[in-house]
C-alpha positions in Angstrom: -4.6 -22.0 0.1 -1.7 -23.2 -2.1 -0.7 -19.7 -3.0 -0.8 -18.6 0.6 1.3 -21.7 1.6 3.9 -20.6 -1.0 3.8 -16.9 0.1 4.1 -17.8 3.8 7.2 -19.9 3.2 9.0 -16.9 1.9 7.4 -13.4 2.4 7.6 -13.2 6.2 11.4 -13.7 6.0 12.5 -11.7 3.1 13.3 -8.3 4.8 14.9 -10.1 7.8 17.0 -12.2 5.4 18.2 -9.0 3.6 19.0 -7.2 6.8 20.8 -10.3 8.2 22.9 -10.5 5.1 24.1 -6.9 5.6 21.7 -5.0 3.4 21.1 -1.8 5.4 21.1 0.9 2.8 18.4 2.0 0.2 18.3 -1.6 -1.1 16.5 -2.5 2.1 14.0 0.3 1.5 13.3 -1.1 -1.9 13.0 -4.6 -0.7 10.7 -3.7 2.2 8.4 -1.8 -0.1 8.6 -4.0 -3.2 5.6 -6.2 -2.2 3.5 -3.0 -2.4 5.3 -1.1 -5.2 6.0 -3.8 -7.8 2.7 -5.5 -7.3 1.1 -2.1 -7.7 3.0 -1.4 -10.9 2.2 -4.8 -12.3 -1.5 -4.5 -11.4 -1.7 -1.0 -13.1 -0.1 -2.3 -16.3 -2.4 -5.3 -16.5 -5.4 -3.0 -16.0 -4.6 -1.3 -19.3 -5.2 -4.5 -21.3 -8.1 -6.8 -21.8 -6.8 -10.0 -20.4 -8.9 -12.7 -18.7 -8.4 -13.1 -14.9 -7.3 -16.7 -15.0 -4.6 -15.9 -17.6 -3.2 -13.2 -15.3 -3.2 -15.6 -12.4 -1.3 -18.3 -14.4 1.3 -16.0 -16.0 1.8 -14.1 -12.7 2.4 -17.3 -10.8 4.8 -18.5 -13.5 7.0 -15.4 -13.2 6.8 -15.3 -9.4 7.6 -19.0 -8.9 10.6 -18.9 -11.2 12.0 -15.8 -9.5 11.9 -17.3 -6.0 13.8 -20.4 -7.3 16.4 -18.2 -9.0 16.8 -16.0 -5.9 17.6 -19.1 -3.8 20.5 -20.1 -6.2 22.2 -16.7 -6.0 24.1 -15.0 -3.1 22.0 -12.8 -0.8 23.7 -9.6 -1.8 22.0 -6.2 -2.2 21.8 -6.2 -6.0 20.9 -9.9 -6.4 18.2 -10.2 -3.8 16.7 -6.9 -4.7 16.5 -7.7 -8.4 15.0 -11.2 -8.1 12.6 -10.2 -5.4 11.3 -7.3 -7.5 10.7 -9.7 -10.4 8.8 -12.1 -8.0 6.7 -9.2 -6.9 5.9 -8.1 -10.5 4.6 -11.6 -11.1 2.6 -11.5 -7.8 1.0 -8.2 -8.9 -0.2 -9.7 -12.1 -1.7 -12.6 -10.3 -3.3 -10.3 -7.6 -5.0 -8.3 -10.3 -6.5 -11.6 -11.6 -7.5 -12.6 -8.1 -9.1 -9.3 -7.3 -11.2 -9.4 -10.5 -12.4 -12.9 -9.6 -13.2 -11.9 -6.1 -15.2 -8.9 -7.2 -17.4 -11.3 -9.1 -17.7 -13.8 -6.2 -18.3 -11.2 -3.5 -21.0 -9.1 -5.2 -23.7 -10.3 -2.9 -22.0 -9.8 0.4 -18.6 -8.0 0.3 -17.6 -8.3 4.0 -18.5 -11.9 4.6 -17.2 -13.4 1.4 -13.9 -11.4 1.2 -13.0 -12.2 4.9 -14.0 -15.9 4.3 -11.5 -16.3 1.4 -8.9 -14.4 3.4 -9.3 -16.9 6.2 -8.9 -19.8 3.8 -5.6 -18.2 2.6 -4.4 -17.7 6.2 -5.0 -21.4 7.0 -2.7 -22.4 4.1 0.2 -20.5 5.5 0.4 -20.9 9.3 2.1 -24.3 9.3 4.4 -23.3 6.5 5.7 -20.2 8.3 6.4 -21.9 11.6 8.0 -24.9 9.8 10.3 -22.6 7.7 11.3 -20.6 10.8 12.2 -23.7 12.8 14.0 -25.2 9.9 16.2 -22.1 9.2 16.9 -21.2 12.8 19.5 -18.5 12.5 20.9 -19.6 9.1 20.5 -17.4 6.1 21.7 -20.3 4.0 19.0 -22.8 5.2 16.2 -20.2 4.5 17.0 -20.9 0.8 15.2 -24.2 1.1 11.8 -22.7 2.0 12.4 -20.1 -0.7 12.8 -22.8 -3.3 9.7 -24.7 -2.0 7.8 -21.4 -2.3 8.7 -21.2 -6.0 7.8 -24.8 -6.7 4.4 -24.5 -4.9 3.7 -21.3 -6.8 4.3 -23.0 -10.1 2.1 -25.9 -9.1 -0.9 -23.6 -8.7 -0.9 -23.2 -12.5 -2.1 -26.8 -12.8 -4.9 -26.1 -10.3 -6.0 -22.9 -12.1 -6.4 -24.8 -15.4 -9.4 -26.5 -13.9 -10.9 -23.4 -12.2 -14.6 -22.8 -13.0 -14.5 -19.1 -12.1 -13.2 -16.4 -14.4 -13.7 -12.8 -15.1 -14.6 -11.6 -18.6 -13.1 -8.1 -19.0 -15.9 -5.8 -20.2 -15.5 -3.1 -22.8 -14.5 0.1 -21.1 -13.1 3.6 -21.4 -10.0 4.7 -19.6 -12.0 6.4 -16.9 -11.7 6.9 -13.2 -15.0 6.8 -11.2 -16.2 10.2 -10.0 -15.8 10.9 -6.3 -13.0 8.5 -5.7 -10.0 10.8 -6.0 -10.3 11.6 -2.3 -9.9 7.9 -1.4 -7.0 7.6 -3.8 -5.2 10.7 -2.3 -5.7 9.5 1.2 -4.4 6.0 0.2 -1.2 7.6 -1.2 -0.5 9.8 1.8 -1.3 7.1 4.4 0.9 4.5 2.6 3.8 7.0 2.6 3.6 7.3 6.4 2.9 3.6 6.8 5.8 2.4 4.7 8.2 4.8 6.5 8.5 2.2 9.2 8.9 -0.9 7.0 12.8 -0.8 6.6 13.1 -0.2 10.3 11.3 -3.3 11.4 13.9 -5.9 10.3 16.7 -3.7 11.7 14.9 -3.5 15.0 14.5 -7.3 15.0 18.2 -7.8 14.5 19.9 -5.0 16.4 17.4 -4.3 19.2 15.6 -7.6 19.9 18.3 -10.0 18.4 15.7 -12.2 16.7 16.2 -15.3 14.5 14.0 -17.0 12.0 12.0 -18.8 14.7 11.0 -15.4 16.2 9.9 -14.1 12.8 7.8 -17.2 12.3 6.1 -16.8 15.6 5.3 -13.2 14.9 3.7 -14.2 11.6 1.8 -17.2 13.1 0.4 -15.1 15.9 -0.9 -12.6 13.3 -2.4 -15.4 11.2 -4.2 -17.1 14.1 -5.6 -13.7 15.2 -6.9 -13.1 11.7 -8.8 -16.4 11.8 -10.3 -15.6 15.2 -11.4 -12.1 14.2 -12.8 -13.0 10.8 -16.5 -13.0 11.5 -16.3 -9.9 13.7 -14.5 -8.0 11.0 -17.0 -9.1 8.4 -19.9 -7.8 10.5 -18.1 -4.5 11.2 -17.4 -3.9 7.4 -21.0 -4.7 6.6 -22.4 -2.3 9.3 -20.0 0.5 9.4 -17.3 0.3 6.7 -15.8 3.8 7.3 -15.3 3.0 11.0 -13.7 -0.3 10.0 -11.3 1.5 7.6 -10.4 4.0 10.3 -9.7 1.4 12.9 -7.7 -0.7 10.3 -5.4 2.3 9.8 -5.3 3.7 13.3 -4.3 0.4 14.9 -1.3 0.2 12.7 0.3 2.6 15.1 0.6 -0.3 17.5 3.5 -1.9 15.6 6.0 0.9 15.4 5.2 1.8 19.0 5.8 -1.8 20.1 9.1 -2.0 18.3 10.3 1.4 19.7 9.2 0.8 23.3 8.9 -2.9 24.0 11.4 -4.2 26.6 11.5 -7.7 25.1 10.3 -9.8 22.1 7.4 -11.2 24.1 5.7 -7.8 23.9 6.2 -7.9 20.1 4.3 -11.2 20.0 1.5 -9.6 22.1 1.2 -6.6 19.7 0.9 -9.0 16.8 -2.6 -10.0 18.1 -3.7 -6.6 16.6 -2.3 -7.6 13.2 -5.2 -10.1 12.9 -7.6 -7.2 12.8 -5.6 -4.8 10.7 -4.6 -7.4 8.1 -8.2 -8.7 7.8 -9.5 -5.1 7.4 -6.7 -4.3 5.0 -7.5 -7.2 2.7 -11.2 -6.6 2.6 -12.6 -3.1 3.6 -10.6 -0.9 1.3 -10.9 -3.2 -1.8 -14.7 -3.6 -1.1 -15.0 0.3 -0.9 -13.3 0.4 -4.3 -15.6 -2.2 -5.8 -18.7 -0.4 -4.7 -17.4 3.0 -5.8 -16.9 1.7 -9.4 -19.0 0.4 -12.2 -18.2 -2.8 -14.0 -16.6 -0.8 -16.8 -14.5 1.4 -14.5 -13.5 -1.1 -11.9 -10.4 -2.6 -13.5 -8.9 0.8 -14.2 -9.8 2.0 -10.7 -8.0 -1.1 -9.3 -5.0 -0.3 -11.3 -4.8 3.4 -10.2 -5.4 2.4 -6.6 -2.5 0.0 -6.8 -0.1 2.2 -8.5 -0.8 5.2 -6.2 -0.4 3.0 -3.2 2.9 1.7 -4.7 4.3 5.2 -5.2 3.5 6.1 -1.6 5.2 3.0 -0.4 8.3 3.4 -2.4 8.7 7.1 -1.4 8.2 6.4 2.3 10.5 3.3 2.5 13.3 4.7 0.5 13.2 8.1 2.4 13.2 6.2 5.7 16.4 4.3 4.7 18.0 7.5 3.6 17.2 9.4 6.8 18.2 6.4 8.9 21.7 6.3 7.4 22.0 10.1 7.5 21.3 10.2 11.3 23.3 7.2 12.4 26.5 9.2 13.0 24.6 11.6 15.3 22.1 9.3 17.2 23.6 5.9 16.9 21.8 3.0 15.2 19.5 1.9 18.0 18.3 5.4 19.0 18.0 6.3 15.3 15.7 3.3 14.7 13.5 4.0 17.7 13.1 7.7 16.9 12.0 7.1 13.3 9.6 4.4 14.5 7.9 6.8 16.9 7.7 9.4 14.1 6.0 6.9 11.8 3.5 5.9 14.6 2.4 9.5 15.1 2.0 10.2 11.4 0.0 7.0 10.9 -2.4 7.9 13.7 -3.0 11.5 12.5 -3.7 10.4 8.9 -6.0 7.6 9.8 -8.7 10.0 11.1 -9.3 11.2 7.5 -10.9 7.8 6.7 -13.9 8.9 8.8 -14.5 11.7 6.3 -14.9 9.5 3.3 -18.3 9.3 1.7 -20.1 6.0 2.3 -21.1 3.8 -0.7 -23.2 0.7 -0.8 -23.1 -2.3 -3.2 
């Protein structure tokens, strides 16, 4: 809950802050994909070494917490905000690997129920923080620095809590080996993440130049999604337990709602309505795919499988987000900014929907 509190003081606002500060080139593509790319790279690197889960959690939170504080003390220019945010996400990736290893141990008896339960606890920690940060900042990119600093301080405080944790993961001896039969899942993850991330740099630009949002609007969007996650937790847990392939398909297919809403919605209120779907997609995203990976791997293979899964997802995200930023700037002289944004959002929606059907073809595995 503490880590979620820290994340939700900062993460929902980072791309909006960058775009509001005038970052509209490839830097925005890097920032919008960094939470996937850099955490993935960090998770992959930590997968190569035998390090205990709690140590990864503590070191990762140290790096991430310090980076958020340093970011807040520097100007929000393309190079500064990009560099410090990337360092924060590298730290987050290290802590996520530790967290995923702990959760594999805790969820071995009932993947869907336990993973969604912990995700719900995390969401509770961030709802008040997000709306409070949005109301505090209003339309000011200078005031948002205060929530960013608090995010860093709270992240650092989690290290003290982790010192007293009674759950750890002892890294087993292993070979550098990828489980058989999982490359199809890896390939699909890479391709889908490419099409998924294609829209990421477009969302903050649409928020500013189409819907003229401020930090309060961003906070409301995040809170609606968080409340929706809490409401849907038990239903998602049952769906994952009974039909995980269908859950994975729906979790991806419904992601088309977001680029469609930003491209076609007449006002910000329709964006709020669309965020109800985010409760389902985020809960599926944080549970179904990782549980599939757990059950497709042995204890000896699982850490390496997690690392490969993360880095392939990261490569797809980086390629999609940076390509989107490049194409956007290329087409602005011909289409104008608003039409350009809407066209690329619709393109992303169609590609997301087409690719999601391949999740129905994955082989089913059981814990």
